N, C-alpha and C positions, 0 to 999 in steps of 0.2 A: 094874351101875348104882347110883349112890349113892342111898340113901333120904333123904327130907326130914329135916332136923335142926331141933329146936325152937330158937326164938330166945329172947331175953330176955323178951319180952312173952308168952310161952306159945304163940305161933303156930308154924307150920311154915315153915321156909326151904326154898324149892325151889332145887335146884342150877341154876346158870347154865349155859347151853349152852357147850360146849367150843369150842375153836378150829376143830375139824374140822367141827362142825355149822354154825358161822358161815360157814366157807369154802364149804360145800355150799349154804347159803342164798344167798350172794352169787353163786355160780356159776349157780344156777337163775335168779336175777333177771337176770343178764347175758345168759343164753341167751334169755330172753323178750324183753328189750329188743332184742337183735340180730335176733330173728325179726321183730319188729314193724318194725324199720328195713328189713329186706329186703323185707317185704311192701309197705311204702310205696314203695320203689324200683320194685318190680314194677308197682305201680299206675301210677306216673308213666310208666314205659317202655311199658306197654301203651297208655296214652292217647296217647303220642307216636306209637306205631305206627298206631293207628286214625286219628288226624287226618292224619298224613303219607300214609298209604295212600289215604284219601279225597281228599286234595288231588291226588295223582298221578292217580287215576282220573278225577276231574273234568276235569283238564287234558288227559289223553290222549284222553278222549272228547269233547273240545270242538272240533267242526267243524260248521259250519252253511252252508247254501246249496245250490243246485242242482248245476249242472255244476262241474267242477273249476276252470274259469276264473272262475266267479262265487263259489265257496265261500271261506269264511274258515276257516283251520285254525290250530291252536295252533303248529305248527312253522313258520308264516310269520313268527313274531316271535321274535327271539333271547331276549328276557326271559322269554317264556312257555315256551320250550324249557328255559331254566335252571330255572324253577319246577318243571316236570314232572320233569326228571331229578333235581334235588336232593331233591324230595319222595320219589321212588322210592328213591333211595339211603338216605335217612334211614329210610324204612319198612323196608327190608331190614336195616339196622343195628339198628333198634329191635326187630325180630323176633328177631334173634340174641340181643340183650340180654335179651329176655323169656325166651327159652329158658335163658340162663345164670342168670337170677334164679330160675327154677323149679328148675333143677338145684341151685343153692346152698341154697334153702330145703328141698328134699327130701333132699339128700345131706349137707348141712352142710359142703360143700367147694366151692371155686371150680373152674371149668372148666380154667383155666390155673393155673400156680403163683401163689400169692397176690400176690407182688410184681409179677408180670406182669399179673395181672388188675386190680389196683388202678390201675396207670398206664395200662393199655390203656383201661379204662372212662373215666378222667378225660380223657385226651388226645383220644380219639375223640368224646366228648361235646362237648368244646370245638370241635373242628374241624367236626363236622357241624352243631352249633347255629349257628356262624358262617356256614356255607355256606347253611343253610336261611334264615337271616335275610337274607343278601345276596340270595338268589334272590327272596324275597317282597318285599323292598324294591324290587328292580328291576321286578318284576311290577306293584307298586303305582304306580311312577313311569310305566310304560308305559300303564297303564290311565288314569291321570290325563291323560296327553298325548293319548290317543285321544279322550277326552271333550272336551278343549279344542278339538280339531280338528273336533268334531261328526261323527265317523265312526261313532258308535255307533248311529245311527238305523236304518240299513239292516240291521245285524246285531246288534240289541240283545241277543238271546239268547246270542250268542257272548260278549259282553263281560260280561254278568251271570254266566255260568258261569265266566268267568275270574276275576271278583271273588270268587266263592265258593271257587274253588280257592286263591286267594291267602290268603283269610281262614282257611281250614282249615290252610294251611301255617303261618300265624302261631300258630295254636293248637298245632300240633305243636311249633313252636319253643318255646313257653312251657313245655310239659311236658318237653321235652328239656332246657330250662334248669333246671327243678327237679331233674331227674335229675343234671345236671352239678353242681349245688350239693351234692347228697348224695354223689356220687362224689368231689368235692373234699374233703368232710368225711372221707371214708374215707382219702384220701391223707394228710391231716393226722394222723389217728389212727395211720396206719402209720408215719409219720416219727417221731412222738412215742413210740409204744408198741411199735413193731415188729409191730403187728397192725392189720388193717383195722377192727377193732371198738373202740368207745370203752369201755375197761375201767372 
């Protein structure tokens, strides 16, 4: 290691860090940024899982009334069936992505090969986000139609629970949309840099 050299003013000149030290520093900073990015994706995906699962549970458990002839159930309406099934599918997908994110954070590698993982995440985020938005929009339109017909009086609890399920589904869509933005950013980085990380 080089010792400090005196300068013209009588002080000591400290040697500047070499290229190797600078590359190690930048590598450490990049690893920390990538880890924070992965943690952020994990948070969004876990939130999408929680809200989608809650939406599916509220809809699947939504049946009120006495006998079968008088009861009102979620599967009596096409839109509510769409809401329940879409929320369940998104919950399962989000659970898989949560596991994939935990795997990537802990192991430093993706579950699938990198090029497959990048496009898999982005494409499925787009498809499932659109599906969940379509289902909740259909559920909202049906709930509004039923209120206009004044059919919510006899089975008010059923329609309130349906509204809660749809609202939870919209929240799940919002967090899935955030995840989609981050996965889209990864796709751009992969196209430009050949890596899913912003170097």
